[in-house]
N, C-alpha and C positions, 0 to 999 in steps of 0.2 A: 487204131481201131477204125472200122468202117464209118463213113459218114451217112450211110443209108439208114434213115430213121423210120421210114414207112413201115418196115416189118416190125420194128420195135413198138410203134404205135398200135399196130394191129394185134400184136402179142399182148400188150398191156390191156387193150380193150377186151380181148377174149378172157384173159385171166381175171378181170374185174367184173365181167358180165354177170348179173344176178338173174336176168330173165332167161329161163330155160328155153323159151321159144326162139330166142335169138342166139343162144350160146353156141349151138353146133355150127351155124353159119359163120360165126366169128372165129371159132377154132379153125375151121377149114380155110378161111381167108388168111389167117395168121400163118398157118402151116404152108400154104402156097407161097406167101410172100417170103417166108424164111428160106424155103427151098430155092426160090428164084434168086434171092440175094446170094445164097451159097454158090449157085451156078455162075452168076455174074462175077463173083470174086475169083472163082477158079478160072473162068475164061480169061479174066484180065491178069491172071498170075499174081494177084494181090492178096491171096488168102493168108491171113495171119492166124496163127494157132489160137490166139485169144478169141478172135472173131468166130472161128469155127467152133470152138468149145462153147461159147455163149449161145450160138445158134443151135447147136446140138442139144444143149441143156433146155433151151426154150422149146424145141420140138418134143423133147421127152416130157416136159411139164404139160404141154398141151395134150399129148397123148394120155397122160395120167388123168388130167382133168376130164377129158372125154370119157375115159373108162369109168371113172368114179361117178360122173353125172348120169351116164346113159346105160351102163351095164346093169346096174341095180335099179334103174328107173322104173317108175310105175308104167303100166300099159299106156296111160295117157301121155306121159312124157316121151315114150318111145314113138307113139303116133305123131307127136309134134316134131320129133327129130326127123322122121321119115318125110313129113310134109315140108319141112325146111330144106330137105335135100332135093326136093322138086319132084 
């Protein structure tokens, strides 16, 4: 399994975030880190099926979390999400 733990830390932080004003930014950071880790593993020729599956599952979980938190969010939460996006 990969030794890259930074994407795992970001993933955990996003999944455990309770503050909606920070959640979207943490989800985006985790998604970007996972995608970067996947690219690095593929480029190095070291992509292990287990790593890829875990990262794919993590991306799917982040997407589901964002959808649950922000699709049915109140207008205030949606404004906060847009503000967090910059």
